[in-house]
N, C-alpha and C positions, 0 to 999 in steps of 0.2 A: 504494500500500500504506500502510495507516495505521501510526502509530508503534507501537501495541500489536502489530500483526501483524509489523512489522519486529523488534521486541524478541523476540517468540516465536520467529520464524524463526532469529534469532541464537542464542538459548538452545538451541534444538534442534540446530542445526548444531554448536555447541560440544559438546553431549552426544554427538552421533553421532561426532565426531572423538575424543572421550575414550574412548568405548566401543570404537572401531575400533583405537585405539592400545594398549588394555589387553590384555595377554596372557591374562588370566583373565576372559573375558566369556562370558555365557550365550547360548545360541542361543534366539532368540525365534521364536515361531510366531504365525500369525494368531490373534487373540483373546486372546493373552497380555497381561498388564498390563505397560506399559512401565516400565523401571526409573526410579526417581525421581532427579532430579539438581537441583543448585542452580546458579544463575548470577546475574550482576548486570546489571540493565537499563541503559539509557542515562542514567537519572536517578540511578544509583548505588544503587538499591533491590535487595536480594537477593530473588530469586524462585525458586520450586521448580516443577517440572513438575506436581506434585500440586496447586498453586494453581489450575490450569486444569482440574481434574477435572470431568467432565461436559460439557466444551466440546469442540468439534471442534478438533484441533490438526493442522496441516499442516506437514510438515518439508520444507524446501527445502535440498538439499545441492548446492553448486556447487564446482567445482574447475577447475584449469587445469594444463596441463603445461608 
């Protein structure tokens, strides 16, 4: 996995966790626009999901018990 892909997966996982932990989240349906969120990459650069608009974004969520 490339560094950019790792960064994107990390940002999206953080967003998914933040949305899941939030008591006031909207229910999304297929075709809805994803909520925009901001995160910091491994180089310390702040990025937003909207920075990747028009590109394919894949979300990997991993967990353990």
